C-alpha positions, 0 to 999 in steps of 0.5 A: 176780855181785859184785866185793869193792868191789860193781861188778858182774862180766862172767863168771860162777864157770861161765863163766871154769870153762870157758874154762880147762877150754877152755884145758887142753884146747888145751894137750893137743892142742898140747903133749901130754897129762901122761901122754905127756910129763910134767912135775916140778913145777920144770917147772909153775913154769917153765912158769907163769911163762912164760905170765906174762911173756906175760901182763905183755908183753900188758898192756905192748903191748895185746895183740890177739886170743889174745896179749890181757891175759884171753886170756894169764891163761887160760892161767896159770890152764890151766898151774896146772891141769894140775900139780895134775892132774899133781901132784894136791891136798892137802887144803885146811884149813878157812879163817877169814875 
């Protein structure tokens, strides 16, 4: 797999999706499932913003372990997945490039 600039990517889409699914399961265990603790879309956006702020801090401070930038971005993506799981998807029209 390659990036748009032609350089080789480090992970496949499958590996990224697996990391997001693993993080969603972790979040469900830690915070409760979306069925047991539902959120409004506004609440989800605030949660996602909070996780994104943590990613920015990790970038600035050189976070380590679970607090590194990549881990924080996985948490952002998993939170977005949770919001979409709870509130559904809208049909996406065909896009042109």
